Structures are given as C-alpha cells and as structure tokens.
C-alpha positions as CSV (number, residue, x, y, z in Angstrom):
1,M,2.1,30.2,-17.0
2,P,3.6,27.4,-19.3
3,T,4.9,28.8,-22.4
4,K,3.3,28.4,-26.1
5,R,5.9,25.9,-27.1
6,V,4.9,23.4,-29.5
7,L,6.6,20.2,-30.9
8,V,5.4,19.0,-34.3
9,C,6.9,15.5,-35.6
10,E,5.5,14.9,-39.0
11,D,7.5,13.2,-41.7
12,E,5.4,14.8,-44.4
13,D,6.8,17.8,-45.3
14,A,3.9,19.3,-46.7
15,I,1.7,18.3,-43.5
16,R,4.6,19.6,-41.1
17,E,4.7,23.1,-43.2
18,F,0.7,23.2,-42.9
19,I,0.8,22.8,-39.3
20,V,3.8,24.9,-38.2
21,L,2.5,27.7,-40.5
22,N,-1.0,28.0,-38.5
23,L,0.1,27.4,-35.4
24,K,2.7,30.6,-35.7
25,R,-0.2,32.2,-37.1
26,A,-2.6,31.4,-33.5
27,G,0.2,32.6,-31.9
28,Y,2.5,29.8,-31.0
29,D,6.3,28.9,-30.5
30,V,7.0,25.8,-32.8
31,V,9.7,23.8,-33.3
32,D,9.7,21.0,-35.9
33,V,11.3,17.6,-36.8
34,N,10.6,15.2,-39.2
35,C,11.4,11.8,-36.9
36,G,10.9,10.7,-33.9
37,E,14.5,9.8,-33.5
38,N,14.8,14.2,-33.7
39,A,11.8,14.4,-31.7
40,L,13.7,12.5,-28.8
41,K,16.5,14.4,-29.6
42,E,15.0,17.5,-28.7
43,F,13.9,16.4,-25.3
44,D,17.4,14.2,-24.4
45,E,19.4,17.6,-24.8
46,G,17.3,19.8,-22.6
47,R,15.8,21.7,-25.3
48,G,12.1,21.1,-24.7
49,D,10.2,23.2,-22.4
50,F,7.4,22.3,-24.5
51,S,3.7,22.5,-23.7
52,V,2.3,20.3,-26.3
53,A,3.5,17.7,-28.7
54,I,2.0,16.7,-31.4
55,L,3.4,13.5,-33.1
56,D,2.4,11.3,-36.1
57,I,1.8,7.6,-35.7
58,M,3.1,6.5,-38.7
59,M,6.8,7.1,-39.4
60,P,9.8,4.9,-40.5
61,G,12.0,4.3,-37.4
62,I,10.6,5.3,-34.4
63,D,7.1,6.1,-34.8
64,G,5.0,8.6,-32.8
65,L,3.6,6.1,-30.6
66,Q,6.9,5.0,-29.4
67,V,8.2,8.9,-28.9
68,C,5.0,9.3,-26.5
69,R,5.7,6.5,-24.5
70,T,9.4,7.7,-23.8
71,I,8.2,11.4,-23.1
72,R,5.7,10.2,-21.0
73,E,8.3,7.7,-18.9
74,T,9.6,11.2,-17.8
75,D,7.2,14.1,-18.6
76,R,3.8,13.4,-17.1
77,S,2.2,17.3,-17.7
78,I,2.8,17.7,-21.3
79,G,0.4,17.5,-23.5
80,V,0.5,14.9,-26.5
81,I,-1.7,15.0,-29.5
82,M,-1.4,12.1,-32.0
83,L,-1.9,12.6,-35.6
84,T,-2.9,9.4,-37.8
85,A,-4.1,9.0,-41.5
86,K,-5.7,6.1,-40.6
87,S,-9.7,6.7,-38.8
88,Q,-9.8,2.8,-37.2
89,E,-10.8,2.7,-33.7
90,S,-7.6,0.6,-32.8
91,D,-5.4,3.2,-33.8
92,K,-7.1,6.0,-31.7
93,V,-7.3,3.7,-29.0
94,E,-3.3,2.8,-29.1
95,G,-2.7,6.2,-29.2
96,L,-4.7,7.2,-26.2
97,T,-3.3,3.8,-24.4
98,C,0.3,5.1,-24.5
99,G,-0.4,8.1,-23.1
100,A,-1.9,10.7,-25.9
101,D,-4.0,13.3,-24.3
102,D,-6.2,13.6,-27.8
103,Y,-5.9,12.6,-31.5
104,I,-6.2,14.3,-34.7
105,T,-7.5,12.1,-38.0
106,K,-5.9,13.4,-41.5
107,P,-7.1,15.3,-43.1
108,F,-8.3,18.0,-40.6
109,S,-8.9,22.0,-41.3
110,V,-6.8,24.8,-39.7
111,S,-10.0,25.6,-37.5
112,E,-9.7,21.7,-36.2
113,L,-6.0,21.9,-35.2
114,V,-6.0,24.8,-33.6
115,A,-8.7,24.0,-31.2
116,R,-7.3,20.9,-30.2
117,V,-3.9,22.7,-29.5
118,D,-5.5,25.3,-27.6
119,A,-7.7,23.1,-25.6
120,V,-4.9,20.5,-24.7
121,F,-2.8,24.4,-23.9
122,R,-5.2,25.2,-21.8
123,R,-5.2,22.5,-19.9
124,V,-1.7,22.3,-19.7
125,S,-1.8,25.9,-18.1
126,A,-4.8,25.0,-15.6
127,G,-2.2,22.4,-14.1
128,S,-0.4,25.0,-13.6
129,D,-2.1,28.0,-12.2
130,S,-4.2,25.8,-9.9
131,G,-4.4,27.1,-6.3
132,H,-3.2,24.7,-3.8
133,R,-5.7,22.5,-2.1
134,M,-5.5,19.6,-0.6
135,M,-8.9,16.8,-1.4
136,R,-8.8,13.5,0.3
137,S,-11.2,10.9,-1.0
138,G,-10.9,7.5,0.9
139,P,-7.0,6.6,0.3
140,F,-6.8,9.2,-2.2
141,M,-5.0,12.1,-1.5
142,L,-5.0,15.2,-4.3
143,D,-2.8,18.0,-4.2
144,T,-4.3,20.3,-6.5
145,Q,-1.3,22.7,-7.1
146,S,1.4,20.3,-7.6
147,R,-1.7,18.2,-9.7
148,T,-0.8,14.9,-8.0
149,I,-2.3,12.0,-6.3
150,T,-1.4,9.4,-3.8
151,K,-3.0,6.3,-2.6
152,N,-2.2,5.2,0.7
153,G,0.5,7.6,1.1
154,V,2.0,6.1,-2.3
155,F,2.5,8.5,-5.6
156,I,0.6,7.0,-8.7
157,E,2.2,8.7,-12.0
158,L,-0.9,10.3,-13.9
159,T,-1.1,12.4,-17.2
160,Q,-2.8,15.4,-17.7
161,M,-5.9,14.3,-18.7
162,E,-5.9,11.2,-15.9
163,Y,-5.4,14.1,-13.2
164,N,-8.4,16.0,-14.4
165,M,-10.7,12.9,-14.4
166,M,-9.8,11.6,-11.3
167,E,-10.2,15.2,-10.1
168,Y,-13.9,15.5,-11.5
169,F,-14.8,12.3,-10.3
170,I,-13.7,12.8,-6.6
171,R,-15.2,16.5,-6.6
172,N,-18.4,14.4,-7.8
173,S,-18.3,11.6,-5.7
174,G,-21.3,9.0,-5.6
175,I,-23.0,11.0,-8.6
176,A,-23.6,9.1,-11.9
177,L,-22.0,10.7,-14.2
178,D,-23.0,10.3,-18.2
179,R,-20.0,10.1,-20.5
180,N,-20.8,13.4,-22.6
181,T,-20.9,15.3,-19.2
182,I,-17.6,13.8,-18.3
183,L,-16.4,14.7,-21.6
184,S,-17.7,18.3,-21.9
185,K,-16.2,18.8,-18.3
186,V,-12.5,17.3,-18.7
187,W,-11.7,17.9,-22.5
188,G,-13.6,21.1,-22.7
189,D,-16.8,22.0,-24.5
190,E,-15.0,22.4,-28.0
191,Y,-13.7,19.2,-28.0
192,F,-14.4,17.8,-31.5
193,G,-13.8,13.9,-30.5
194,D,-15.5,10.4,-29.9
195,V,-17.0,10.3,-26.3
196,K,-15.2,6.8,-26.6
197,I,-12.1,8.8,-25.1
198,V,-13.9,8.7,-22.1
199,D,-13.9,4.9,-22.1
200,V,-10.2,4.2,-22.8
201,N,-9.1,6.9,-20.0
202,V,-11.1,5.2,-17.5
203,R,-9.8,1.8,-18.3
204,R,-6.4,3.4,-18.0
205,L,-7.3,5.0,-14.9
206,R,-8.4,1.5,-13.4
207,M,-5.5,0.1,-14.0
208,K,-3.2,2.4,-12.1
209,I,-6.0,2.8,-9.0
210,E,-7.6,-0.1,-8.5
211,E,-6.9,-3.3,-6.7
212,D,-8.2,-5.3,-9.5
213,P,-9.2,-3.3,-12.6
214,S,-11.4,-6.2,-13.6
215,V,-13.5,-5.7,-10.7
216,P,-13.4,-2.1,-10.2
217,Y,-14.4,-0.7,-7.1
218,Y,-13.6,3.2,-7.0
219,I,-15.2,4.0,-10.7
220,Q,-18.0,1.7,-11.4
221,T,-19.9,1.4,-14.4
222,V,-23.3,2.7,-14.6
223,W,-24.5,0.4,-17.5
224,G,-25.9,2.6,-20.6
225,Y,-25.0,5.9,-18.9
226,G,-21.6,6.4,-17.6
227,Y,-19.4,6.0,-14.2
228,K,-19.7,6.8,-10.6
229,W,-17.1,7.5,-7.9
230,T,-17.3,5.5,-5.3
231,V,-15.5,5.3,-1.8
C-alpha cells in the first residue's frame, strides 16, 4: 500500500498553506516547497516516496510543467496534479500532455482539492495492490501486477492514467465506449473535470502505441461518440 505522502509545490505562501492544512486534516503526510528547484531536490536527494505531487504551473524559474516532465523521466507511477490560475484549454492540455494525471483551476474549494487528491491516490493504490494477471491483446501484453505493458515484447512507458485507460480499452475490446463512460471508469465517478481529458490521454496513448498516430489502428475514433479498441 503506497504511503499517503504528498508533495505540494506552490510559490504563493497563502495558497500553499491552505493546501497543506487541508490535506493534513484529510490524513495525508505533506511536504511543501515553494519552487520547482526545491521540488526536484526532494526527488533527487531520495527524500521522495511520494504517492501524489501537486505542482503549480506558473512559477518563476523551473515551472510546474518542467517539474512534471522531469519526474516522469524516472517515475511513471506517482500521481501528478497540476495547479493553474488559468482556465484556457491550452494550459490544461499542456499539463496533461507533459504527463499529469489531473488539473485543478484556481480558485478551488477544500472539497474539490481533497476529492481530486483522494481520487488520484486511490488509482495509485489500486496499481500497487492489484493481483497478478497477464492479459494479451494482439501484439500487446499487460501485466496487471506490475502495471506494465509491452508491444511485441518491447516495454512501453506509460503513466498510471495511461495504463488505466489501456487496461480498460483491452478489457472492452471491440466495444464502442462513449467518452463519459471512459471518464467514469478510468478517472472515477467523483471526477470533476472536463470530458476532454479523455481525448488528450487518447492522443498521448496513440503517440506511444500506434505505428502511425495520425492514422490510428488500435484506438479507433467513433465519431460523435467515443473510442473503440481494435486488434
């Protein structure tokens, strides 16, 4: 079972203190830093062992996006939530594309904050506690214990969210799945965010698994509805 340890990286003191206080009240062990440099230092010096990282996008120096990219180079299992004061679609997409699992737009409520962190933590926990089972679909092999996937024997690096989506697609091979159902099954019923997060993660997956992402074979679009896994 992963430890309920959260890294909070936010340069605004009042917001950081608000997050830390409420996550501690919710039962989390919280480490807080005020810049991207210090966030990476926590990982570089082996003081990590975090289940979830909350990263502000807009910070001087190393911003949250770069912290996310750097973390993802060595850790695919940690849950990452981006904080942003912007509501533009491009900012959300950029955060998800760099490897984040979720985003929260400022201002946000205590209930939304805790619900998002709880949801990401549950997904991380589910990954570490799952029973051992091998699943094959065409050239793909999933190991549900290690939560890894190979294609023709070659390991594919996936985030926890990308793995969850792949497993859900493969378990429902040949079935047209609408976006809202995918959102509910992969992110959880309590997820507050936009259904477009499904499209962003599908785009990321296609870049990793398709021979030609612009002409996808395995994850096919069902126009006006959702997606279908085909092998």
